[in-house]
SEPAVO-59410 format. One record per residue (C-alpha): x, z, y. Coordinates in pm, whole numbers, padded with zeros to 5 digits, always signed. Layout:
BEGIN
XZY/...
//
This chain:
BEGIN
+02042+17727+14759/+01757+17488+14840/+01468+17665+15021/+01125+17651+14859/+00832+17456+14998/+00669+17783+15108/+00975+17858+15321/+00962+17508+15469/+00592+17539+15544/+00660+17863+15725/+00919+17676+15929/+00698+17390+16038/+00337+17403+15924/+00223+17643+16197/+00371+17396+16437/+00205+17105+16257/-00138+17269+16256/-00130+17335+16628/-00027+16979+16708/-00230+16782+16455/-00530+16737+16683/-00350+16743+17018/-00114+16465+16907/-00317+16232+16690/-00621+16261+16921/-00423+16289+17239/-00578+16096+17532/-00225+15982+17620/-00190+15817+17278/-00330+15491+17419/-00045+15484+17670/+00205+15542+17390/+00059+15246+17202/+00104+15034+17516/+00460+15164+17549/+00549+15052+17196/+00405+14706+17268/+00662+14673+17546/+00946+14766+17310/+00983+14399+17219/+01063+14305+17578/+01440+14261+17629/+01466+14525+17901/+01287+14803+17711/+01454+14720+17380/+01798+14718+17543/+01734+15054+17709/+01592+15221+17397/+01866+15092+17168/+02137+15200+17412/+01994+15553+17409/+01963+15552+17029/+02309+15413+16962/+02467+15663+17201/+02283+15959+17047/+02397+15857+16699/+02756+15938+16797/+02683+16308+16857/+02769+16568+16593/+02524+16839+16484/+02659+17190+16426/+02538+17549+16396/+02641+17786+16674/+02546+18083+16887/+02622+18213+17235/+02944+18408+17277/+03097+18604+17565/+03072+18438+17903/+02813+18189+17776/+03073+18033+17549/+02962+17874+17222/+03078+18022+16895/+03045+17784+16601/+02929+17922+16268/+03197+17958+15999/+03190+17692+15729/+03062+17942+15470/+02780+18076+15690/+02422+17989+15583/+02357+17836+15925/+02643+17587+15876/+02511+17493+15533/+02153+17439+15656/+02263+17221+15949/+02504+17025+15729/+02215+16945+15492/+01995+16799+15768/+01915+16437+15677/+02157+16456+15387/+02477+16490+15590/+02666+16322+15871/+02561+15961+15799/+02196+16052+15771/+02215+16262+16089/+02361+15968+16281/+02067+15752+16173/+01820+16031+16248/+01955+16079+16602/+01957+15703+16659/+01590+15680+16565/+01500+15975+16786/+01684+15815+17076/+01457+15512+17056/+01139+15715+17004/+01208+15950+17296/+01303+15660+17522/+00983+15463+17453/+00698+15698+17359/+00869+16027+17442/+00778+16157+17098/+00856+16126+16728/+00792+16316+16407/+01034+16434+16140/+00875+16418+15796/+01071+16608+15528/+00983+16554+15164/+01149+16808+14929/+01265+16659+14599/+01213+16832+14268/+01575+16757+14178/+01693+16934+14496/+01751+16827+14854/+01499+16638+15064/+01425+16299+15214/+01417+16293+15594/+01222+16031+15791/+01162+15979+16163/+00804+15857+16207/+00642+15702+16513/+00334+15856+16674/+00153+15536+16575/+00216+15623+16209/+00075+15978+16230/-00298+16029+16174/-00533+16324+16146/-00723+16349+15816/-00955+16648+15828/-00738+16954+15874/-00426+16777+15756/-00190+16514+15882/-00110+16182+15724/+00211+15993+15787/+00280+15631+15702/+00628+15606+15549/+00757+15269+15434/+00402+15135+15455/+00254+15406+15230/+00037+15702+15342/+00186+16047+15282/-00045+16349+15309/+00101+16649+15491/-00100+16967+15426/-00139+17228+15696/-00025+17584+15640/-00288+17801+15478/-00186+18154+15366/-00471+18162+15112/-00388+17826+14961/-00016+17761+14980/+00082+17400+14910/+00315+17304+14628/+00690+17329+14678/+00719+16949+14678/+00461+16891+14954/+00605+16733+15270/+00660+16905+15603/+00623+16754+15951/+00796+16860+16273/+00685+16712+16601/+00967+16644+16850/+00868+16543+17202/+00990+16547+17559/+00710+16742+17732/+00544+16611+18043/+00574+16843+18344/+00205+16778+18411/+00074+16865+18063/+00321+17029+17829/+00151+16912+17512/+00181+16548+17619/+00499+16345+17598/+00694+16188+17883/+00937+15896+17886/+01072+15632+18127/+00865+15362+17955/+00544+15567+17985/+00620+15613+18355/+00673+15238+18399/+00370+15094+18219/+00228+14930+18534/+00563+14780+18626/+00614+14655+18271/+00265+14501+18267/+00345+14324+18593/+00674+14213+18438/+00486+14069+18141/+00247+13878+18368/+00530+13750+18587/+00722+13646+18278/+00417+13452+18160/+00389+13290+18503/+00754+13188+18503/+00712+13050+18151/+00406+12853+18259/+00597+12716+18556/+00881+12613+18330/+00654+12446+18075/+00411+12291+18320/+00466+11919+18345/+00232+11903+18646/+00430+12160+18846/+00766+12027+18747/+00716+11648+18779/+00393+11602+18973/+00177+11292+18997/+00285+10942+19098/+00018+10765+19312/+00018+10382+19302/-00212+10125+19470/-00525+10017+19283/-00473+09714+19075/-00169+09844+18903/-00233+09888+18534/-00316+10246+18429/-00131+10366+18120/-00312+10292+17796/-00250+10360+17432/-00194+10084+17177/-00522+10167+17001/-00749+10119+17303/-00643+09770+17405/-00749+09690+17763/-00958+10002+17810/-00834+10269+18053/-00773+10627+17949/-00988+10901+18090/-00785+11087+18357/-00841+11431+18205/-00742+11303+17863/-00419+11167+18008/-00335+11497+18175/-00402+11699+17858/-00220+11455+17633/+00091+11451+17847/+00090+11830+17900/+00060+11894+17525/+00346+11656+17453/+00565+11816+17720/+00512+12165+17577/+00547+12057+17215/+00850+11839+17280/+01038+11966+17590/+01302+11695+17549/+01052+11409+17540/+00996+11161+17824/+00657+11321+17889/+00838+11631+18013/+01064+11446+18256/+00859+11171+18426/+00554+11205+18653/+00200+11112+18551/+00078+10772+18678/-00252+10770+18872/-00447+10476+19028/-00623+10504+19369/-00780+10239+19596/-00518+10030+19769/-00639+10110+20121/-00579+10481+20060/-00208+10451+20016/+00034+10241+20210/+00290+10258+19939/+00366+10429+19612/+00416+10799+19662/+00460+11109+19452/+00247+11427+19473/+00365+11763+19342/+00174+12083+19267/+00451+12320+19360/+00366+12635+19557/+00548+12922+19720/+00444+13141+19428/+00678+12955+19195/+00988+13096+19362/+00813+13424+19447/+00726+13489+19080/+01092+13472+18984/+01191+13709+19265/+00912+13952+19176/+01021+13950+18813/+01376+14039+18912/+01243+14317+19136/+01033+14462+18853/+01331+14459+18619/+01526+14649+18883/+01242+14902+18924/+01238+14969+18550/+01617+15003+18549/+01582+15265+18822/+01324+15458+18618/+01530+15447+18298/+01726+15769+18384/+02058+15603+18304/+02268+15405+18556/+02086+15078+18624/+02406+14878+18563/+02352+14917+18187/+02035+14707+18218/+02126+14488+18514/+02486+14411+18413/+02822+14559+18507/+02918+14270+18736/+03255+14335+18899/+03275+14702+18797/+03625+14782+18672/+03720+14982+18364/+03729+15310+18556/+03388+15247+18711/+03242+15162+18370/+03381+15486+18226/+03235+15687+18512/+02894+15523+18466/+02907+15597+18094/+02986+15962+18163/+02691+15981+18403/+02462+15814+18149/+02563+16063+17880/+02494+16357+18111/+02157+16231+18240/+02023+16022+17953/+02179+16140+17627/+02244+16514+17641/+01889+16608+17758/+01738+16412+17468/+01983+16565+17222/+01870+16905+17351/+01506+16813+17281/+01587+16732+16916/+01816+17029+16855/+01570+17274+17014/+01294+17156+16779/+01521+17187+16474/+01636+17531+16587/+01285+17669+16629/+01114+17501+16336/+01390+17453+16080/+01711+17653+16112/+01586+17995+16220/+01285+18012+15982/+01510+17918+15690/+01768+18180+15792/+01489+18439+15809/+01372+18330+15463/+01726+18400+15337/+01722+18742+15510/+02013+18658+15739/+02018+18960+15978/+02108+18768+16295/+01890+18463+16223/+01748+18453+16575/+02092+18411+16734/+02187+18084+16565/+02088+17743+16695/+02138+17376+16613/+02378+17223+16865/+02483+16865+16935/+02844+16794+17028/+02856+16493+17260/+03233+16504+17311/+03293+16208+17072/+03100+15996+17323/+03345+16090+17601/+03675+16023+17423/+03900+15809+17638/+04085+15523+17476/+04451+15420+17500/+04583+15777+17478/+04840+15705+17206/+05133+15648+17441/+05040+15948+17653/+05015+16162+17339/+05365+16054+17231/+05510+16141+17570/+05334+16477+17590/+05440+16557+17233/+05803+16488+17327/+05758+16742+17607/+05643+16999+17352/+05299+17026+17516/+05086+16928+17213/+05115+16985+16840/+05201+16731+16571/+04841+16760+16451/+04711+16658+16796/+04960+16369+16804/+04834+16239+16471/+04473+16265+16588/+04532+16076+16914/+04731+15799+16744/+04470+15737+16476/+04626+15919+16181/+04488+16213+15984/+04641+16516+15819/+04693+16327+15495/+04964+16131+15680/+05161+16445+15769/+05509+16460+15611/+05564+16689+15313/+05801+16985+15360/+06073+16799+15169/+06034+16487+15384/+06041+16699+15699/+06364+16872+15588/+06535+16539+15514/+06421+16400+15849/+06546+16707+16036/+06885+16677+15862/+06907+16309+15950/+06811+16369+16313/+07074+16642+16338/+07342+16401+16216/+07421+16584+15891/+07477+16454+15542/+07215+16619+15317/+07444+16586+15011/+07758+16712+15178/+07627+17058+15266/+07821+17057+15596/+07698+17111+15948/+07615+16832+16190/+07895+16597+16288/+07883+16645+16664/+08139+16514+16917/+08394+16781+17015/+08513+16860+17365/+08893+16903+17339/+08917+17083+17673/+08989+17457+17653/+08850+17526+18001/+08507+17688+18032/+08266+17434+18184/+08108+17511+18519/+07764+17421+18387/+07595+17374+18054/+07319+17122+17981/+06983+17294+17965/+06919+17151+17620/+07228+17331+17487/+07234+17639+17704/+07039+17870+17476/+06750+18076+17614/+06651+17985+17967/+06666+18240+18247/+06327+18410+18292/+06345+18344+18664/+06382+17970+18604/+06082+17967+18372/+05870+18171+18612/+05965+17951+18908/+05895+17627+18718/+05566+17765+18587/+05463+17856+18942/+05557+17512+19073/+05359+17341+18799/+05053+17561+18851/+05062+17509+19228/+05095+17131+19184/+04801+17114+18943/+04593+17336+19173/+04659+17107+19469/+04580+16803+19251/+04254+16965+19140/+04139+17024+19497/+04215+16662+19583/+04040+16548+19266/+03714+16700+19391/+03714+16444+19674/+03773+16137+19456/+03532+15909+19265/+03622+16107+18953/+03399+16386+19086/+03066+16237+19197/+02833+16449+19407/+02629+16539+19101/+02937+16698+18938/+03071+16895+19234/+02876+17215+19166/+03009+17225+18810/+03360+17136+18931/+03366+17434+19166/+03318+17664+18867/+03646+17541+18715/+03992+17663+18818/+04145+17383+19032/+04459+17374+18815/+04244+17286+18513/+03994+17052+18677/+04174+16749+18533/+04067+16866+18186/+03702+16821+18293/+03725+16505+18504/+03893+16197+18351/+04188+16049+18540/+04382+15738+18444/+04761+15748+18478/+04763+15501+18769/+04504+15700+18960/+04739+15998+18998/+04940+15776+19234/+04636+15596+19375/+04471+15920+19484/+04803+16085+19579/+04720+16388+19364/+05081+16514+19351/+05194+16414+19699/+05371+16707+19868/+05363+16916+19551/+05742+16950+19516/+05846+17057+19867/+06002+17382+19738/+06185+17228+19443/+06522+17188+19629/+06515+17560+19720/+06439+17663+19360/+06699+17424+19220/+06970+17563+19451/+06880+17920+19363/+06930+17862+18990/+07202+17596+18996/+06978+17308+18885/+06986+16941+18983/+06709+16919+19245/+06637+16550+19193/+06622+16588+18815/+06398+16898+18838/+06157+16717+19073/+06137+16415+18845/+06092+16630+18533/+05813+16843+18677/+05641+16543+18834/+05646+16344+18507/+05514+16641+18313/+05223+16703+18552/+05129+16334+18558/+05117+16331+18179/+04901+16645+18168/+04654+16506+18422/+04623+16167+18248/+04584+16329+17905/+04335+16591+18026/+04550+16874+17883/+04584+17218+18049/+04924+17369+18130/+05041+17695+17975/+05349+17908+18038/+05467+17856+17680/+05513+17483+17747/+05755+17544+18036/+06058+17592+17812/+06008+17250+17654/+05968+17091+17997/+06303+17230+18121/+06493+17098+17819/+06539+16765+18000/+06893+16627+17941/+06959+16577+18312/+06907+16943+18401/+07204+17183+18408/+07204+17562+18437/+07472+17768+18605/+07709+17914+18351/
//
């Protein structure tokens, strides 16, 4: 069901009316115009596009708060899910919408969503700059694709047509004046203006023939340079300077840009030919000041400055950590700005229009987890799957396959028969090697010993949990847990902290996360007739794989862990 224009107006027009004058006639609008002028500078454009590209990877969903502040996503058939799924026409349109909002919030701190319902159903969604929104009487006017689009304000006595557009203002409010927008670029206008002036100075220094090559002074009597058209006449000095400077700028690779200007003076004033330059200390200072201003803007950009200044010698782990910090400080707050606006002025009013009883509980959320996915997890997924710790579905996801690649039941049966060593056509059991001895063995391999003793499972589970707990407490003191994350880390059970903080496989050894974790293994192994060395190795490998994969341990996984071929249980 597509909501009518009256429903849409109820969702946004009250908001539009209250912001039409405050936004289009906002005294801070002049600063926003200045901010957009700086968008074309490499530093601002790089920052804004990084924010936009990162935001485009988030996924919009409908949800509500559950027990313990957990998030409960709306079922697929719930009206909230349908309304959110229809935003911007679906996933592709939402990615573009979030990308545009990332750039608008980074530069001007504000953007507008203009929604134009179509008579055939659905709607066109556009993100419009503050520079393209104008006040026309009591209404707004947006410029979309170069054409003006009138947006009527809500009027209960004169409801607009169902096909009239709707506008939603989305802005990051300034702490000083809530109705005004805030952004790193707005906060750095003076620094960016200085950067522009310093850039112009550096450019002038680079282009200036006088600064770069100077003047060559020769004794009087030496011929002054002339042009072929003037014969014996001498050029006017100013004309020579201007002519050479113009040539040097127009043709940087010409001789005029690389040799000094020749100048005649009385012979008694110079003892020999000498060269004068117009260089000053400001030449080098301008370059240093420009670098300093770039660094100041990078500091104000609320993402790690390395993204603007360069990663330098930062390794892969350091880059991942910086990316995680940038998502937390620069991406998620801006996603929250967009989703809050769509919750208040789109989702909930439309749910109320459809008489959904709990309309006020649902909100538009943005899942940023796709931005945090670690790469190169295929091998780890295979190893953890062999341990029985993840499902076949999870294995397919981590190795780049989807559910369409899952084997059919018939294929799975044939594969199971083959793995068991049976002949599918013969109808006989597996052809396993027989032990001709009639004596009862002292021990049985764990993989063939039937159900494991509950005491063994409980002991192994306790060892694993204690090892992960000790690793979690050590993890709090490593670079994986920066100071800004420590308060949140303390809210997580130590044994599950590795599911929150990313750890590479090699860093388990580097940070000695499992050192001393298996001190009681020999005692447990002796108690239950297990090979102590094998048990230590098995538990250690399993915990390393869990930590590197970011997967929590559960008691149900313990049985699969103890099915290692090298383990033996007392008969």
